[in-house]
C-alpha positions in Angstrom: 90.8 94.3 71.7 90.6 92.4 75.0 93.4 89.9 75.3 92.1 86.7 76.7 93.2 83.0 76.9 90.9 82.3 74.0 92.6 84.5 71.5 96.3 83.8 72.0 98.2 80.5 71.9 98.3 78.5 75.2 102.0 78.6 75.5 102.1 82.3 75.2 99.2 82.7 77.7 100.9 80.5 80.2 104.2 82.5 79.8 102.4 85.7 80.4 101.0 84.3 83.6 104.4 83.2 84.7 105.7 86.7 84.0 102.8 88.2 86.1 103.7 86.0 89.0 107.5 86.6 88.7 106.8 90.3 88.6 105.5 90.1 92.2 108.3 91.2 94.5 107.2 88.7 97.1 107.4 85.7 94.7 110.7 87.0 93.5 112.1 87.0 97.1 110.5 83.6 97.9 112.0 81.9 94.9 115.5 83.4 95.6 115.2 82.1 99.4 113.9 78.7 98.3 116.9 78.4 95.8 119.2 78.6 98.7 117.3 76.2 101.1 114.0 74.4 101.5 111.8 76.2 103.9 108.3 76.4 105.5 105.7 79.1 105.0 106.4 80.2 108.7 110.1 80.2 108.0 109.9 82.3 104.8 107.6 84.7 106.7 110.1 85.4 109.5 113.1 85.4 107.2 111.6 87.7 104.7 109.5 89.9 107.1 106.3 89.2 105.1 103.1 88.3 106.6 102.4 84.5 106.5 99.1 84.9 104.7 101.0 86.7 101.8 103.5 84.1 101.8 101.0 81.3 101.6 99.0 83.1 98.7 102.3 83.6 96.8 103.3 79.9 97.4 100.0 78.9 95.9 100.6 81.0 92.7 104.0 79.5 92.4 102.6 75.9 92.8 99.8 76.6 90.2 102.7 77.4 87.7 104.6 74.3 88.8 107.7 76.3 89.8 107.7 75.0 93.5 106.9 71.9 95.3 106.3 70.9 98.8 106.5 67.9 101.2 104.5 67.6 104.2 106.6 67.1 107.4 104.3 66.6 110.4 101.8 69.5 110.3 103.9 71.8 108.3 104.9 72.0 104.6 108.4 72.3 103.4 108.8 74.1 100.1 111.7 74.0 97.4 112.1 75.2 93.8 111.1 72.4 91.4 111.9 74.1 88.2 115.5 75.2 88.6 115.5 76.8 85.1 113.3 79.7 86.5 116.4 80.7 88.6 118.3 81.0 85.3 115.6 83.3 84.1 115.8 85.5 87.1 119.7 85.7 86.8 119.2 86.7 83.1 116.7 89.4 84.0 119.0 90.7 86.8 121.9 90.8 84.3 119.7 92.6 81.7 118.6 95.2 84.3 122.3 95.9 85.2 123.3 96.4 81.6 120.4 98.7 81.1 121.4 100.7 84.1 125.1 100.8 83.1 124.1 102.2 79.6 122.0 105.0 81.3 125.1 106.3 83.2 
């Protein structure tokens, strides 16, 4: 059976898309950085040592999920985390991973 948007509830489908984007290490790092401070794609690229094209594409995916927002300042866009609850999710996931690793030891 091929899982598609048509054969699963809308909320579940959107949650799976969110998980897919959050599973991208670049998106994860960008969210962590934007949780600390607003930044531009160029600034994120420099600080995270990621090509600006990758940063821009990832920011677009995060915008599509409504997790980040931006404000235009002159010729640049300044981004921030719009939905702070996503940071709670990341913190919970990190704690879960730590607990799983501790149980293995």
